[in-house]
Every structure is written in structure tokens, then in C-alpha cells.
C-alpha positions in Angstrom: 114.2 69.2 136.5 111.8 72.1 136.5 110.7 73.7 139.7 107.3 75.3 140.1 107.4 78.5 142.1 104.9 79.3 144.8 102.7 82.3 144.1 102.8 85.0 146.8 99.7 87.2 147.3 99.6 90.5 149.1 96.9 93.1 149.5 96.6 96.6 150.6 94.0 99.1 149.5 96.2 102.1 150.4 93.0 104.1 150.8 92.5 105.5 154.3 89.7 107.9 153.4 86.9 105.6 152.2 83.9 107.0 150.4 80.7 105.1 151.0 78.2 104.6 148.2 74.6 104.8 149.6 72.6 105.3 146.4 73.0 105.9 142.7 73.5 109.7 143.1 76.7 108.9 145.1 77.9 106.7 142.3 77.1 109.3 139.7 78.8 112.1 141.5 82.0 110.1 142.2 82.2 108.7 138.6 81.5 112.2 137.1 84.4 113.6 139.1 86.7 111.0 137.6 85.5 111.5 134.0 87.1 113.8 131.5 84.4 116.4 130.8 86.3 117.5 127.7 85.7 114.1 126.0 82.5 112.9 127.6 80.5 114.0 124.5 83.2 112.7 122.1 84.0 109.2 123.1 82.3 106.3 124.9 84.1 105.0 128.0 83.4 102.2 130.4 84.5 102.3 134.1 84.0 100.0 137.0 83.5 101.2 140.6 84.9 98.6 143.0 83.4 98.3 146.5 84.1 96.4 149.7 81.4 94.6 151.7 80.4 97.9 153.4 79.9 99.6 150.0 83.1 101.7 150.5 85.0 102.5 147.4 88.2 100.6 146.8 88.8 102.2 143.5 87.7 103.0 140.0 89.0 101.0 137.1 88.9 102.6 133.6 88.1 99.4 131.6 87.8 100.7 128.0 87.6 103.6 125.6 85.8 103.3 122.3 84.3 105.4 119.6 81.2 107.5 119.3 78.7 104.7 119.4 80.3 102.0 121.6 83.2 100.5 123.5 84.3 96.9 124.2 83.5 95.4 127.6 85.3 92.1 128.3 83.6 90.4 131.3 86.8 88.5 132.1 88.6 91.8 132.6 85.7 93.3 134.7 85.8 90.4 137.1 89.6 89.8 137.1 90.0 93.4 138.3 87.3 92.9 140.9 88.8 89.7 142.2 92.3 91.3 142.3 90.9 94.2 144.4 89.0 91.8 146.6 85.8 93.7 145.7 82.5 92.4 147.1 80.4 94.4 144.7 80.8 96.6 141.7 78.9 99.5 139.9 79.4 99.6 136.2 79.3 102.9 134.3 79.6 104.2 130.8 78.7 107.4 129.0 76.7 108.0 125.9 78.4 110.7 123.8 75.1 111.7 122.3 73.8 112.6 125.8 70.8 110.3 125.4 70.6 108.4 128.7 68.2 105.7 127.5 69.8 102.2 127.7 70.3 100.4 124.3 69.5 96.8 123.8 73.2 96.1 124.0 73.4 97.9 127.4 70.5 95.8 128.7 72.1 92.5 127.5 75.5 93.5 128.9 74.0 94.3 132.3 72.3 91.0 132.5 75.4 89.1 131.4 77.6 90.7 134.0 75.0 90.5 136.7 74.7 86.7 136.0 78.5 86.3 135.9 78.9 88.1 139.2 76.5 85.7 140.9 78.9 82.8 140.1 81.8 84.7 141.7 79.9 86.1 144.7 80.5 89.7 143.4 77.2 91.6 143.4 76.6 94.0 140.5 74.8 96.7 142.3 74.1 99.1 139.4 74.9 100.2 135.9 75.0 104.0 135.4 74.8 105.7 132.1 76.1 109.2 132.6 76.3 112.5 130.7 77.7 115.9 131.7 74.4 116.9 133.3 72.5 113.8 134.4 72.5 110.0 134.7 70.4 106.9 134.3 70.5 104.2 137.0 69.5 100.6 136.0 68.9 99.9 139.7 66.6 102.9 140.2 64.6 101.9 137.2 64.2 98.2 138.2 66.4 96.9 135.4 68.9 95.1 137.6 
């Protein structure tokens, strides 16, 4: 006879010095500090900033690395990580190796898709940041959230 094992769940953030995100500039500065400046103009990457209910940073998850013109973003992975971290909200971020900060149609569709998915899980998507070495574009600041 097969026995089904009970799943044990534990949680600790291990982060005693919590950084609070108050606006898009905070997100940009934190994300930029975690980005490899030697490859930011070479390869597109997508990262997720995970936040608690008080908008304090739980962590940053490097979701994917792609090529010059794109990277794959799997919504299931975005939210599985957010759920495992007990995140209440997230900020998505990616770079454009070209340095052009204007969102593409793909960026706009992805933002809407993830924002809608987050609503079903009670995980708020606060912003989507496109960053470069010198500047950033915030979807929230530009009323595209």
C-alpha cells in the first residue's frame, strides 16, 4: 500500500535589514545595483523584485536571460516564486540592450497579462521597469499599469 507523505512548509526571509520601495526611483536604484553593468547593453534580462505588504524587499529573482532583442518570461515562474516567497506585491524589470527605454508592444502585452494574473492570486503588480545604464522607464509613472 502506498502512503502519501504530508508536505511540510517553513518560511524565513533571513533578511533583517529591509529596504522599502516608495517610488519607481527606489526600484530602479536597487535593481541597477544588482544588474551586471558589463552585460546590460549586450543581453536582455528579466528580474522580479519581491515585496511584502509594507513594500519592503524580500528579494530579487533573476527570472531569465535572453538575447539582444528579447527574453522569455513564463508567468507561472513569476508567480510561483512570488508565492513561495509569500510576496504581497512585485515589481517586474528588464533591460533593453539598445538603451531605448520605450516599451514595445510585447512589453505592453506582457505587463497586462501579468497584472491580470496577479489579481487572481492577490499579488499586486506595482510596476514594470525598463532600465539602462543611465536611466529607466516606469510603466506606473507613465500610467501604463
